[in-house]
N, C-alpha and C positions, 0 to 999 in steps of 0.2 A: 469475899467481895473485896475488890481492890479500890482504893481511894485515890489512885494516881489519875492524872488528867489525860493520859494517853489512851486513845481508843483506836480501834481498827476500823477505819472508814474505807470502804471500797469505792473506787471512782464509779460514779453512775454515768451510764452512757447518755449523751444528749440526743435530742430528737434529730438534729441536723448532722449527727456524727456519721451517718451511713449514706451520705449523699453520693459518694463515689460508687456505691453499689447500684443506685437507682438512676444514674445519669443516662444510660441507654434508653430507658423507658421515657424519660423526659425529652430526649432528642427525637425519638420516634414520634411522640405526640406533637412536637413542634413542627416536624416535617409534614405530618398529616394535616395540621392546621394551615400551614402555608400552602400546601397543595389545594386544599379546599378553597382557600381565598382566591388562588389563581384561577380555579375552575369557575367560581362565581363571577369574577370580573370578566373572564373571557366570554361566558354565556351572555352577560349583560351587554358587552360590546357587540357581539354577533347579532343580538336581538334588536339593537338600536338601528334606526334607519341610516343607511349609508348615502353618501352624496351621489353615487352611481345609480341608486334606486329611484332618484327623483328626476322626473323629466325636465329638461332644460330647453327653453324656447329662446332662440336668438332673434333679436329684433334688428331690422335693417336700420341704416342711418336715417335719422329724422322720424322714425316710427315711434309712436307713443304706446305705453303699456296701459291697458284698460282691464280692470278686474271687476267681475260681477260678484257681489257679496252672496248672492243666492247659490253660486257654484263653489264657494269656498266652504270647506268643512272644518269645524273647529278642531277636530282630532287629527287632521291631516297636516303633515309637515309641508311648509311652503318655502321654497328657496328662490330668491330673486338675485340675479346677477346682472351687473351692468359693466360694460367695458367700453373704453374709448379708444378709437383707432386714430393714430396720428396720421394726418395727411400733410404732405409737404413737398 
């Protein structure tokens, strides 16, 4: 048995030492997650009502807008537009 203070210590690999081996897997996972997020956002936007889907009624000059509450549905989207024409 030796009493000197020198010992043979082998360097232990760290957990993060092999990141260069696994980066392709992380890159593929990131790309797939971004693609999924893109698909979800696109489906949400396609399912939402578009302005072109809503009927627009143009009123003549001096004509008033009259809405009957019984004909309005709470789940239906209502779009009201007013425009002013310049006369001169």
